C-alpha positions as a Markdown table, in Angstrom:
| # | Residue | x | y | z |
|---|---|---|---|---|
| 1 | Met | 100.1 | 76.1 | 163.4 |
| 2 | Lys | 103.5 | 78.4 | 162.7 |
| 3 | Lys | 104.5 | 75.5 | 160.3 |
| 4 | Met | 101.4 | 74.9 | 158.5 |
| 5 | Leu | 100.7 | 79.0 | 158.1 |
| 6 | Trp | 104.4 | 78.5 | 156.5 |
| 7 | Ile | 103.7 | 76.2 | 154.3 |
| 8 | Ile | 100.8 | 77.3 | 153.2 |
| 9 | Leu | 102.4 | 81.3 | 152.4 |
| 10 | Ala | 105.4 | 79.5 | 150.8 |
| 11 | Phe | 102.8 | 77.6 | 148.2 |
| 12 | Ile | 101.3 | 80.5 | 147.4 |
| 13 | Phe | 104.3 | 82.1 | 147.1 |
| 14 | Ile | 106.0 | 79.2 | 144.6 |
| 15 | Ala | 102.7 | 79.3 | 142.8 |
| 16 | Gly | 102.3 | 82.9 | 142.3 |
| 17 | Cys | 106.1 | 82.6 | 140.5 |
| 18 | Lys | 105.8 | 80.0 | 138.7 |
| 19 | Glu | 106.1 | 80.8 | 135.1 |
| 20 | Asn | 103.7 | 80.4 | 131.9 |
| 21 | Asn | 103.9 | 78.3 | 129.5 |
| 22 | Val | 102.3 | 79.2 | 126.2 |
| 23 | Glu | 102.8 | 78.7 | 122.5 |
| 24 | Ala | 102.6 | 81.5 | 119.3 |
| 25 | Pro | 99.8 | 80.4 | 117.7 |
| 26 | Ser | 100.9 | 78.6 | 114.1 |
| 27 | Thr | 100.0 | 81.1 | 111.3 |
| 28 | Thr | 96.7 | 80.2 | 109.2 |
| 29 | Lys | 96.5 | 79.8 | 105.6 |
| 30 | Glu | 95.0 | 83.1 | 105.5 |
| 31 | Glu | 97.7 | 85.5 | 106.5 |
| 32 | Lys | 100.6 | 83.2 | 104.8 |
| 33 | Gln | 98.9 | 84.1 | 101.9 |
| 34 | Ala | 98.5 | 88.5 | 103.2 |
| 35 | Leu | 102.2 | 87.6 | 104.0 |
| 36 | Lys | 103.3 | 86.7 | 100.6 |
| 37 | Gln | 100.8 | 89.9 | 99.2 |
| 38 | Val | 103.1 | 92.0 | 101.0 |
| 39 | Ser | 106.2 | 90.6 | 99.6 |
| 40 | Asn | 105.5 | 90.5 | 96.5 |
| 41 | Asn | 103.9 | 94.0 | 96.7 |
| 42 | Thr | 107.3 | 95.1 | 97.9 |
| 43 | Lys | 109.4 | 93.6 | 95.2 |
| 44 | Gln | 107.3 | 94.8 | 92.3 |
| 45 | Lys | 107.3 | 98.5 | 94.0 |
| 46 | Asn | 111.1 | 97.9 | 94.0 |
| 47 | Ala | 111.8 | 96.5 | 90.1 |
| 48 | Glu | 109.6 | 99.9 | 89.4 |
| 49 | Phe | 112.0 | 102.4 | 91.3 |
| 50 | Gln | 114.6 | 103.5 | 88.5 |
| 51 | Lys | 117.2 | 104.9 | 89.9 |
| 52 | Ser | 118.2 | 108.8 | 89.1 |
| 53 | Pro | 121.5 | 109.9 | 87.7 |
| 54 | Glu | 121.4 | 111.2 | 91.3 |
| 55 | Ile | 121.5 | 108.5 | 92.9 |
| 56 | Asn | 123.8 | 106.2 | 90.4 |
| 57 | Arg | 126.0 | 109.2 | 90.4 |
| 58 | Ala | 126.5 | 108.4 | 94.1 |
| 59 | Glu | 126.9 | 105.5 | 94.3 |
| 60 | Asn | 129.9 | 105.8 | 92.0 |
| 61 | Leu | 131.6 | 108.0 | 94.1 |
| 62 | Val | 131.6 | 105.4 | 96.9 |
| 63 | Arg | 132.4 | 103.4 | 94.5 |
| 64 | Gln | 135.6 | 105.1 | 93.6 |
| 65 | Tyr | 135.9 | 106.2 | 97.6 |
| 66 | Leu | 136.4 | 102.8 | 98.3 |
| 67 | Glu | 137.8 | 101.3 | 95.2 |
| 68 | Leu | 135.6 | 99.0 | 94.7 |
| 69 | Gly | 135.7 | 98.6 | 90.6 |
| 70 | Asp | 133.4 | 96.4 | 89.7 |
| 71 | Ser | 133.1 | 93.2 | 92.8 |
| 72 | Pro | 130.4 | 91.3 | 92.2 |
| 73 | Asn | 130.3 | 90.7 | 96.2 |
| 74 | Thr | 130.0 | 93.9 | 97.1 |
| 75 | Ala | 127.1 | 95.6 | 97.4 |
| 76 | Val | 126.6 | 100.1 | 96.6 |
| 77 | Glu | 123.4 | 101.2 | 97.0 |
| 78 | Phe | 121.2 | 103.7 | 97.7 |
| 79 | Asp | 119.0 | 103.8 | 101.2 |
| 80 | His | 118.0 | 107.3 | 101.4 |
| 81 | Lys | 117.6 | 110.7 | 99.8 |
| 82 | Ala | 119.1 | 113.4 | 103.1 |
| 83 | Glu | 118.9 | 116.5 | 103.8 |
| 84 | Asn | 122.3 | 117.6 | 103.0 |
| 85 | Gly | 122.9 | 114.1 | 100.0 |
| 86 | Tyr | 122.2 | 111.1 | 99.8 |
| 87 | Val | 123.2 | 108.1 | 102.7 |
| 88 | Ile | 124.8 | 105.4 | 100.7 |
| 89 | His | 125.0 | 101.5 | 102.7 |
| 90 | Val | 127.9 | 99.8 | 101.4 |
| 91 | Tyr | 128.0 | 95.7 | 102.1 |
| 92 | Asp | 130.1 | 92.6 | 101.4 |
| 93 | Val | 127.2 | 89.9 | 100.8 |
| 94 | Ile | 128.7 | 86.2 | 101.9 |
| 95 | Lys | 127.7 | 83.3 | 100.7 |
| 96 | Gln | 128.3 | 79.7 | 102.9 |
| 97 | Val | 128.6 | 76.4 | 101.6 |
| 98 | Asn | 125.3 | 75.1 | 102.5 |
| 99 | Gln | 123.6 | 78.1 | 100.2 |
| 100 | Thr | 122.6 | 80.8 | 103.5 |
| 101 | Glu | 124.0 | 84.2 | 102.4 |
| 102 | His | 124.2 | 87.4 | 105.2 |
| 103 | Ser | 126.2 | 90.5 | 104.4 |
| 104 | Ile | 129.0 | 91.9 | 106.4 |
| 105 | Thr | 128.3 | 96.1 | 106.1 |
| 106 | Arg | 131.5 | 98.1 | 104.9 |
| 107 | Gly | 129.9 | 101.4 | 105.9 |
| 108 | Trp | 127.1 | 104.2 | 105.4 |
| 109 | Phe | 128.1 | 107.4 | 103.3 |
| 110 | Leu | 126.7 | 110.5 | 102.9 |
| 111 | Val | 126.6 | 112.1 | 99.8 |
| 112 | Thr | 126.6 | 115.8 | 97.9 |
| 113 | Leu | 127.1 | 115.7 | 95.1 |
| 114 | Glu | 127.7 | 119.8 | 95.1 |
| 115 | Pro | 130.5 | 120.6 | 95.8 |
| 116 | Glu | 131.3 | 116.1 | 95.1 |
| 117 | Asn | 131.8 | 114.5 | 98.7 |
| 118 | Ile | 132.1 | 112.0 | 101.2 |
| 119 | Lys | 131.4 | 111.8 | 104.6 |
| 120 | Val | 131.8 | 108.2 | 106.5 |
| 121 | Leu | 128.6 | 107.8 | 108.7 |
| 122 | Lys | 129.3 | 106.1 | 112.1 |
């Protein structure tokens, strides 16, 4: 009788520990269209965004600081305005043989314009 009880308890334990395999639902046409619309809206907003002279100046100061010149594979981009300056992201775009791309961050910089100062962020 004890063996039967242990077998039943073991079966209940094993059944309770079984993983549930649940597949993620596929994306519907409506969801795909909504995602595409969000992507298009973001691209449009980015195209409408005009960099201020201050942002251009901050990016150029970082280019000079890193002695980048006009390197076509290195991006120097304004990320956001901080309380005491502009945060600039610098990264390299690496193109693979199979036409895929990925980026490697060189660094983040806080740039103040008056007085001109560049601080490397960690």
